[in-house]
C-alpha positions as CSV (number, residue, x, y, z in Angstrom):
1,M,-58.7,-100.8,56.7
2,R,-55.1,-100.4,55.8
3,S,-55.9,-100.8,52.2
4,D,-58.4,-98.0,52.3
5,R,-55.8,-95.7,53.8
6,K,-53.3,-96.6,51.0
7,I,-55.9,-95.8,48.4
8,I,-56.7,-92.5,50.0
9,G,-53.0,-91.7,50.2
10,I,-52.5,-92.5,46.6
11,L,-55.4,-90.4,45.6
12,I,-54.1,-87.5,47.6
13,I,-50.7,-87.8,45.9
14,L,-52.3,-88.0,42.5
15,L,-54.4,-85.0,43.2
16,G,-51.4,-83.0,44.3
17,V,-49.5,-84.0,41.2
18,L,-52.4,-82.9,39.1
19,I,-52.7,-79.6,40.8
20,I,-48.9,-79.0,40.3
21,L,-49.2,-79.9,36.6
22,T,-52.1,-77.6,36.1
23,I,-50.3,-74.7,37.7
24,L,-47.2,-75.3,35.6
25,Y,-49.3,-75.6,32.4
26,F,-51.1,-72.3,32.9
27,G,-48.0,-70.5,34.0
28,F,-46.1,-71.5,30.9
29,W,-49.0,-70.6,28.5
30,R,-49.3,-67.0,30.0
31,Q,-45.6,-66.4,29.5
32,N,-45.7,-67.3,25.8
33,T,-48.8,-65.3,25.0
34,P,-48.0,-61.7,23.6
35,V,-49.6,-58.9,25.5
36,V,-51.3,-56.5,23.1
37,D,-51.3,-52.8,24.1
38,D,-54.5,-51.0,23.0
39,N,-52.7,-47.7,22.6
40,T,-50.0,-49.2,20.4
41,S,-52.5,-51.0,18.3
42,Q,-54.5,-47.8,17.8
43,A,-51.4,-45.8,16.9
44,T,-50.3,-48.4,14.4
45,T,-53.7,-48.4,12.8
46,T,-53.9,-44.6,12.4
47,T,-50.5,-44.3,10.7
48,Q,-51.4,-46.6,7.9
49,L,-52.0,-44.9,4.5
50,P,-54.1,-46.2,1.7
51,S,-52.1,-47.9,-1.1
52,G,-51.0,-45.6,-4.0
53,K,-50.6,-42.5,-1.8
54,T,-47.3,-40.5,-1.9
55,I,-45.8,-39.7,1.5
56,I,-44.8,-36.0,1.8
57,T,-41.5,-35.7,3.7
58,T,-41.1,-31.9,3.4
59,T,-42.4,-29.4,5.8
60,P,-44.2,-26.2,4.6
61,G,-41.0,-24.2,5.3
62,D,-39.0,-26.3,2.9
63,V,-41.2,-25.4,-0.1
64,P,-40.7,-21.9,-1.8
65,R,-43.8,-19.8,-1.5
66,N,-43.4,-18.2,-4.9
67,Q,-40.7,-19.8,-7.1
68,Q,-39.9,-17.6,-10.0
69,S,-37.2,-17.7,-12.6
70,Y,-35.5,-14.5,-13.8
71,D,-34.2,-14.1,-17.3
72,I,-31.5,-11.4,-17.4
73,S,-31.5,-11.4,-21.2
74,S,-35.0,-9.8,-21.0
75,E,-33.5,-6.6,-19.5
76,P,-33.3,-3.8,-22.0
77,V,-29.8,-2.9,-23.3
78,H,-28.6,0.4,-21.8
79,E,-28.3,3.1,-24.3
80,F,-25.6,5.8,-24.0
81,N,-27.3,9.1,-23.0
82,V,-26.5,12.7,-22.0
83,N,-25.8,11.7,-18.3
84,D,-23.3,9.1,-19.5
85,L,-21.6,11.7,-21.7
86,E,-21.3,14.2,-18.8
87,K,-19.7,11.6,-16.5
88,M,-17.3,10.5,-19.2
89,A,-16.3,14.1,-20.0
90,M,-15.7,15.0,-16.4
91,A,-13.6,11.9,-15.8
92,F,-11.6,12.4,-19.0
93,S,-10.8,16.0,-18.3
94,E,-9.6,15.3,-14.8
95,R,-7.3,12.5,-16.0
96,L,-6.1,14.4,-19.0
97,G,-5.3,17.5,-16.9
98,S,-3.5,15.7,-14.1
99,Y,0.1,14.6,-14.7
100,S,3.6,15.0,-13.4
101,S,7.2,14.5,-14.4
102,Q,7.5,11.9,-11.5
103,S,4.9,9.7,-13.2
104,D,6.5,10.2,-16.6
105,Y,3.2,11.6,-17.9
106,S,1.6,8.1,-17.9
107,N,-1.9,9.6,-17.7
108,F,-1.8,10.2,-21.5
109,S,-1.2,6.6,-22.2
110,D,-3.9,5.4,-19.9
111,L,-6.5,7.6,-21.7
112,K,-5.7,6.3,-25.2
113,I,-8.5,3.7,-25.1
114,Y,-11.0,6.6,-24.9
115,M,-9.5,8.5,-27.9
116,T,-9.8,8.4,-31.6
117,E,-6.7,7.6,-33.7
118,S,-6.1,11.3,-34.5
119,L,-6.2,12.3,-30.8
120,K,-3.9,9.4,-29.9
121,N,-1.3,10.6,-32.3
122,W,-1.5,14.1,-30.9
123,V,-1.2,12.9,-27.3
124,T,1.9,10.8,-28.2
125,Q,3.6,13.8,-29.6
126,Y,2.5,16.2,-26.8
127,S,3.7,13.9,-24.0
128,A,7.1,13.5,-25.8
129,E,7.4,17.3,-25.9
130,L,6.6,17.6,-22.2
131,R,9.3,15.0,-21.4
132,D,11.9,16.8,-23.4
133,A,11.0,20.2,-21.9
134,R,11.3,18.9,-18.3
135,E,14.3,16.7,-18.8
136,G,17.0,17.5,-16.2
137,T,14.8,20.0,-14.3
138,S,13.1,19.8,-10.9
139,Y,9.7,18.3,-10.2
140,Y,6.7,19.5,-12.1
141,G,3.1,18.4,-11.7
142,I,-0.4,19.6,-12.2
143,S,-3.7,18.4,-10.8
144,T,-7.2,18.9,-12.2
145,T,-10.6,18.6,-10.6
146,A,-13.8,18.9,-12.7
147,I,-16.3,21.3,-11.2
148,Y,-19.0,21.8,-13.8
149,V,-20.0,20.3,-17.2
150,K,-22.1,21.6,-20.0
151,V,-23.3,19.6,-22.9
152,K,-23.4,21.8,-26.0
153,S,-24.7,19.2,-28.4
154,F,-25.5,15.5,-28.4
155,D,-26.5,13.7,-31.6
156,D,-26.7,10.0,-30.9
157,V,-27.8,9.1,-34.5
158,G,-25.2,11.3,-36.2
159,G,-22.5,10.2,-33.6
160,R,-21.4,13.7,-32.7
161,A,-21.2,15.5,-29.3
162,A,-19.6,18.6,-27.8
163,V,-19.0,19.3,-24.1
164,T,-17.3,22.0,-22.1
165,V,-16.0,21.1,-18.6
166,T,-15.0,23.8,-16.1
167,T,-12.1,22.6,-13.9
168,E,-10.0,23.8,-11.1
169,R,-6.3,23.2,-11.6
170,R,-3.1,23.6,-9.4
171,E,0.5,23.6,-10.7
172,S,3.4,22.4,-8.5
173,T,7.0,23.0,-9.3
174,E,8.9,21.8,-6.2
175,T,6.4,20.6,-3.8
176,I,3.2,18.7,-4.5
177,N,0.0,20.9,-4.4
178,G,2.3,23.9,-3.7
179,G,0.8,26.3,-6.3
180,D,-2.3,28.4,-6.2
181,P,-5.5,27.0,-7.8
182,F,-7.0,28.5,-10.9
183,R,-10.0,27.9,-13.1
184,Q,-9.7,26.6,-16.7
185,N,-12.2,25.2,-19.2
186,I,-11.6,22.4,-21.6
187,D,-13.7,21.8,-24.8
188,L,-14.1,18.2,-25.7
189,S,-15.5,16.8,-29.0
190,F,-16.8,13.2,-29.2
191,E,-17.4,10.8,-32.1
192,K,-19.3,7.6,-32.1
193,I,-17.2,5.0,-33.8
194,N,-18.4,1.4,-34.1
195,G,-21.0,2.0,-31.4
196,E,-18.5,3.5,-28.9
197,W,-18.2,7.1,-27.9
198,L,-14.6,8.4,-28.1
199,V,-12.9,11.8,-27.6
200,S,-11.7,13.2,-30.9
201,K,-10.6,16.7,-29.8
202,A,-9.5,18.4,-26.6
203,Y,-8.7,22.1,-26.2
204,W,-7.7,23.9,-23.0
205,S,-8.8,27.5,-22.8
206,T,-6.3,30.2,-21.7
207,K,-6.0,30.8,-17.9
């Protein structure tokens, strides 16, 4: 009777150990088995591209809609015309007719780049005469504003042009802009030398 109880006790102990081992075995196996997320698997599958395909990393906004190159050399060369002549004549007459003893008649020297050699020589002599005449005297100045321009002739092929500019001038002897204004015309002759238009003659009319 006692031997039967021992056998039953041993069987119960063995059964308990077996149950514990079974629990430990399945618990360890579940911990080491990776859990697969259906959403992750699906996302990974959809992002795969066939081999040989190029992945585009730019957005539509990064790509120019209409990429064009511009060649500035294709622009036509500007040719000197009557409008250019009028602007040049008005600017020249204003600068030529505006000078003072205070500035030592520097306007004449500034304009030499727009003159032919013969006019340069005349201007050099004329400015020297003005300095000598005003030496030791009080201030003298005259200002000129171009009002109207008339092109008498313009021959681009022959390289000759004639322009008359109507100006308003004001002389000052002691105070700047102290005199009364008066109208005076200036006749300008142009010559085209080496492709450049230059003033060859300048004549002021009488007041």
